[in-house]
C-alpha positions as CSV (number, residue, x, y, z in Angstrom):
1,M,0.0,0.0,0.0
2,M,3.0,2.3,0.4
3,G,3.5,2.3,-3.4
4,M,0.3,4.2,-4.0
5,R,0.3,7.6,-5.8
6,W,-0.9,10.7,-4.0
7,T,-4.1,10.6,-6.1
8,N,-4.8,7.2,-4.8
9,W,-4.4,8.4,-1.3
10,L,-6.7,11.4,-2.0
11,G,-9.4,9.1,-3.3
12,F,-9.0,6.9,-0.3
13,A,-9.3,9.9,2.0
14,M,-12.4,11.2,0.2
15,L,-14.2,7.8,0.5
16,A,-13.2,7.5,4.1
17,I,-14.7,11.0,4.8
18,F,-17.8,10.0,2.9
19,I,-18.2,6.9,5.0
20,V,-18.2,9.0,8.1
21,I,-20.6,11.7,6.9
22,H,-22.9,9.6,4.7
23,E,-25.7,9.2,7.3
24,P,-26.6,12.9,7.5
25,I,-26.4,13.2,3.8
26,W,-28.8,10.4,3.2
27,L,-31.2,11.8,5.9
28,F,-31.0,15.2,4.1
29,L,-31.6,13.6,0.7
30,G,-34.4,11.3,2.0
31,F,-37.7,11.6,0.4
32,D,-40.9,11.6,2.5
33,T,-44.0,9.7,1.4
34,T,-46.3,12.7,1.6
35,G,-45.0,14.4,-1.4
36,F,-42.2,14.8,-3.9
37,N,-39.7,17.6,-3.4
38,S,-37.8,18.2,-6.6
39,T,-35.2,20.4,-5.0
40,K,-33.7,17.5,-3.1
41,I,-33.0,15.6,-6.3
42,L,-30.6,18.3,-7.3
43,W,-28.4,17.5,-4.3
44,V,-28.0,13.9,-5.6
45,I,-25.9,15.2,-8.5
46,P,-23.0,16.6,-6.5
47,V,-23.0,13.7,-4.0
48,A,-22.8,11.2,-6.9
49,A,-20.1,13.2,-8.6
50,Y,-18.1,13.3,-5.3
51,V,-18.3,9.5,-5.0
52,I,-17.4,9.0,-8.7
53,V,-14.4,11.3,-8.4
54,A,-13.2,9.6,-5.2
55,A,-13.5,6.1,-6.8
56,V,-11.7,7.2,-10.0
57,L,-8.8,8.7,-7.9
58,L,-8.6,5.6,-5.8
59,I,-8.6,3.2,-8.8
60,R,-6.5,5.3,-11.2
61,G,-3.0,4.2,-11.9
62,G,-0.5,2.2,-10.0
63,P,2.6,2.9,-8.0
64,D,5.1,5.6,-9.2
65,D,7.7,4.2,-11.6
66,D,10.5,6.5,-10.3
67,Q,10.5,5.0,-6.9
68,P,13.3,2.4,-6.3
């Protein structure tokens, strides 16, 4: 794990932070059964983008080639 790039560590940190704060986000985005609130759906887009960026940073590339 020490051969990871800094982008891999950044993606790992982003996902670790998301694991800690996911419950308040899902409660905020939760939809009630009494009606549909279309403004909450707009918050799903940045949350999904955050998770996608974190996953791409974590998966992208391998260890640095210039390390001995």
